[in-house]
N, C-alpha and C positions, 0 to 999 in steps of 0.2 A: 504492499499498502505506498502510496506516497501522500506526502502534506500537501494541501490545497492552501491558496490565500485565501485569507478571510476577506470575503466579501459579501453583503447581506445578500438573502435568498431572493430570486426572482420571483414576480407572479407567473407561475405555470400549473396547472391542473392535469397531473400526469394520470388521472382515472379517466378511462375513455381512450386515452391514446393507443396506437397501434402498439404493442407489446416488443416487437422487434428492437434488439439494443440499439441497432444502427439508427432507427428511426426515434427512439426517444431521446439517443444525442443531439441528433439532428433537431430534433424540436425546442430542448434545452437552448443548442446555439443559437437558433433563431432569436428564441424569448430574450436571450441574454442581450444579443446584439440591439435588438429594437429597444432594451431596458437600458443601452447606455454602459452595458460593463466593457471591460477593458478586455483587450484580446488575450493578456497575459492571464486574467481570471478566467475567462472560459477556456483557455489552456490548459491551465491549473486542474479544473473540475475534467476536462475530458481526457486528461494522463491518469488522473486518479480512477475515471472511471474505468478505464482500460486497464488499471493496475491488477485487477482481479475477476472471478468471475462474474455472471449474470445476476446473482444475489448482492453480491459488492457493488456492483453499479444503480442497481435500483437503491441503496442505500445510501450512496452519493448524492444521486439525484435528489431523493426526498429531502436530506440534509440543505440542499440548495435551492429549494423552492417550497414555495407557500401557498 
């Protein structure tokens, strides 16, 4: 697992999205860009998502969304 930069959670409802890992990460990336997160913040979250299994990916996304 990697450390992610501290940033405020983004507004994104994960429930109802396509459960594919790449789809979820894409939704996060788009929402984060729209909500003015820096490329470094987004990359840190994406790197953390990819540092483990699918469960880890979900935990990371839940931690960074509200």
